[in-house]
KOLVO-931588 format. One record per residue (C-alpha): residue number from 1; residue in one letter; x, y, z. Coordinates in Angstrom, 1 decimal. Each point is the difference from the previous one (the first is absolute). Example, Ala and Ser with C-alpha at 12.3 -4.5 7.8 and 13.67 -1.06 7.14 Angstrom:
% residues 2
i->1&aa->A&xx->12.3&yy->-4.5&zz->7.8
i->2&aa->S&xx->1.4&yy->3.4&zz->-0.7
This chain:
% residues 112
i->1&aa->M&xx->30.6&yy->-3.4&zz->44.9
i->2&aa->V&xx->3.5&yy->1.5&zz->0.1
i->3&aa->I&xx->1.2&yy->0.8&zz->3.5
i->4&aa->N&xx->3.5&yy->1.4&zz->0.8
i->5&aa->V&xx->0.8&yy->-2.0&zz->2.8
i->6&aa->Y&xx->3.1&yy->2.2&zz->0.6
i->7&aa->E&xx->1.3&yy->3.4&zz->-1.5
i->8&aa->R&xx->2.5&yy->2.4&zz->1.2
i->9&aa->Y&xx->2.0&yy->2.7&zz->-1.9
i->10&aa->Y&xx->3.9&yy->-0.2&zz->0.2
i->11&aa->K&xx->3.0&yy->2.3&zz->-0.8
i->12&aa->A&xx->1.5&yy->-1.5&zz->-3.3
i->13&aa->N&xx->3.1&yy->0.2&zz->-2.5
i->14&aa->A&xx->-1.0&yy->-0.5&zz->-3.5
i->15&aa->V&xx->0.1&yy->1.3&zz->-3.8
i->16&aa->F&xx->-2.8&yy->-1.0&zz->-2.2
i->17&aa->S&xx->-0.8&yy->1.6&zz->-3.2
i->18&aa->G&xx->2.9&yy->2.5&zz->0.5
i->19&aa->V&xx->-1.8&yy->1.1&zz->3.2
i->20&aa->Q&xx->1.3&yy->0.0&zz->3.7
i->21&aa->R&xx->-2.0&yy->-2.0&zz->2.3
i->22&aa->N&xx->0.3&yy->0.8&zz->3.5
i->23&aa->G&xx->-3.6&yy->-1.9&zz->1.5
i->24&aa->A&xx->-1.2&yy->-3.4&zz->-0.2
i->25&aa->L&xx->-3.5&yy->-1.4&zz->0.8
i->26&aa->V&xx->0.4&yy->-3.4&zz->1.0
i->27&aa->V&xx->-3.3&yy->-2.0&zz->0.2
i->28&aa->L&xx->-1.5&yy->-3.6&zz->0.7
i->29&aa->T&xx->-3.0&yy->-0.7&zz->-1.6
i->30&aa->S&xx->-2.4&yy->-2.8&zz->-0.1
i->31&aa->D&xx->-2.5&yy->-0.5&zz->-2.6
i->32&aa->S&xx->-3.1&yy->-2.4&zz->0.5
i->33&aa->E&xx->-2.7&yy->-0.5&zz->-2.4
i->34&aa->A&xx->-2.1&yy->-3.4&zz->-0.4
i->35&aa->G&xx->1.8&yy->-1.9&zz->2.4
i->36&aa->F&xx->3.3&yy->1.0&zz->-1.3
i->37&aa->I&xx->2.7&yy->1.9&zz->1.8
i->38&aa->R&xx->3.1&yy->1.3&zz->-1.1
i->39&aa->Y&xx->2.8&yy->2.1&zz->1.8
i->40&aa->T&xx->2.5&yy->2.2&zz->-1.7
i->41&aa->A&xx->3.1&yy->2.3&zz->1.5
i->42&aa->A&xx->0.3&yy->3.1&zz->-2.0
i->43&aa->V&xx->2.0&yy->3.3&zz->0.0
i->44&aa->S&xx->-0.4&yy->3.2&zz->-1.9
i->45&aa->F&xx->2.7&yy->2.5&zz->-0.2
i->46&aa->F&xx->-0.9&yy->3.9&zz->0.1
i->47&aa->P&xx->2.1&yy->3.4&zz->-0.4
i->48&aa->H&xx->-0.9&yy->0.9&zz->3.6
i->49&aa->V&xx->1.5&yy->3.6&zz->-0.6
i->50&aa->N&xx->-1.4&yy->1.4&zz->3.3
i->51&aa->E&xx->-1.6&yy->-1.0&zz->3.1
i->52&aa->E&xx->-3.2&yy->0.3&zz->-1.3
i->53&aa->D&xx->0.6&yy->-1.9&zz->-3.4
i->54&aa->F&xx->-1.7&yy->-3.4&zz->0.3
i->55&aa->A&xx->-1.0&yy->0.0&zz->-3.8
i->56&aa->V&xx->0.6&yy->-3.7&zz->-0.5
i->57&aa->S&xx->0.8&yy->-0.7&zz->-3.8
i->58&aa->Y&xx->-0.5&yy->-3.4&zz->-1.6
i->59&aa->D&xx->2.7&yy->0.2&zz->-2.6
i->60&aa->A&xx->2.4&yy->-1.6&zz->3.1
i->61&aa->Y&xx->-2.5&yy->-2.5&zz->1.0
i->62&aa->F&xx->1.4&yy->-3.6&zz->0.8
i->63&aa->E&xx->-2.3&yy->-3.1&zz->1.5
i->64&aa->E&xx->1.0&yy->-3.2&zz->1.1
i->65&aa->E&xx->-2.7&yy->-2.9&zz->0.1
i->66&aa->L&xx->0.2&yy->-1.8&zz->3.4
i->67&aa->Y&xx->-3.0&yy->-2.3&zz->0.0
i->68&aa->S&xx->-2.9&yy->-0.7&zz->-2.4
i->69&aa->G&xx->-2.5&yy->-2.9&zz->0.5
i->70&aa->K&xx->-3.5&yy->-0.9&zz->1.3
i->71&aa->G&xx->-0.8&yy->0.9&zz->3.3
i->72&aa->R&xx->-0.6&yy->3.7&zz->2.2
i->73&aa->R&xx->2.0&yy->2.3&zz->1.9
i->74&aa->S&xx->2.0&yy->-1.4&zz->2.8
i->75&aa->K&xx->1.7&yy->1.8&zz->2.9
i->76&aa->K&xx->2.6&yy->-2.8&zz->0.1
i->77&aa->K&xx->1.3&yy->0.4&zz->-3.3
i->78&aa->E&xx->-0.4&yy->3.8&zz->0.2
i->79&aa->E&xx->2.3&yy->-0.1&zz->3.1
i->80&aa->A&xx->2.5&yy->-2.3&zz->-2.1
i->81&aa->F&xx->0.0&yy->2.2&zz->-3.0
i->82&aa->L&xx->0.6&yy->3.2&zz->2.3
i->83&aa->E&xx->3.0&yy->-1.8&zz->1.4
i->84&aa->H&xx->1.7&yy->-0.1&zz->-3.1
i->85&aa->L&xx->-1.3&yy->3.1&zz->-1.7
i->86&aa->Q&xx->3.3&yy->2.1&zz->0.1
i->87&aa->E&xx->1.8&yy->-2.9&zz->-1.2
i->88&aa->T&xx->-2.5&yy->-0.6&zz->-3.1
i->89&aa->I&xx->0.1&yy->3.8&zz->-0.7
i->90&aa->D&xx->4.0&yy->0.1&zz->0.2
i->91&aa->A&xx->-0.1&yy->-2.9&zz->-2.6
i->92&aa->V&xx->-2.3&yy->1.5&zz->-2.4
i->93&aa->C&xx->2.3&yy->3.7&zz->0.8
i->94&aa->S&xx->3.2&yy->-1.8&zz->-1.0
i->95&aa->K&xx->-1.2&yy->-1.2&zz->-3.3
i->96&aa->N&xx->-1.0&yy->3.6&zz->-0.9
i->97&aa->G&xx->2.9&yy->1.9&zz->1.4
i->98&aa->A&xx->-1.8&yy->1.8&zz->2.9
i->99&aa->C&xx->-0.3&yy->0.2&zz->3.8
i->100&aa->V&xx->-2.3&yy->0.0&zz->2.5
i->101&aa->L&xx->1.3&yy->2.0&zz->3.3
i->102&aa->W&xx->-2.1&yy->-2.2&zz->2.7
i->103&aa->D&xx->1.7&yy->1.8&zz->2.8
i->104&aa->E&xx->-1.5&yy->3.6&zz->-1.1
i->105&aa->P&xx->-3.9&yy->-0.4&zz->-0.4
i->106&aa->L&xx->-1.8&yy->3.1&zz->-1.3
i->107&aa->S&xx->-3.4&yy->-0.9&zz->1.7
i->108&aa->A&xx->-1.5&yy->-2.7&zz->2.6
i->109&aa->E&xx->-0.9&yy->-3.0&zz->-1.0
i->110&aa->R&xx->-3.5&yy->-1.0&zz->-1.2
i->111&aa->R&xx->-1.5&yy->-3.5&zz->0.2
i->112&aa->G&xx->-3.5&yy->-1.0&zz->-1.3
């Protein structure tokens, strides 16, 4: 079962495939199956050419595995991952010449 523990859209600054990306979707995901749990932090950059453009393109998608092992969802682990989510995403972005503008959210955060 895949659950988005956290997701939020932000303004961003990046260029991928020759296209300026002005938005980013940041997600913390838990994936549990048959007694195993996996947590990932991901960011997907998209053009966001106007206020209604939230069409996420997956050619600029980056993911970092945070944990994988036996177990089930843990609120304690999720809070720890959320505490460091910005740092994790910033590290992924720096490797790919991109930037999430954390002070400029485009939506309210959603938690699952």
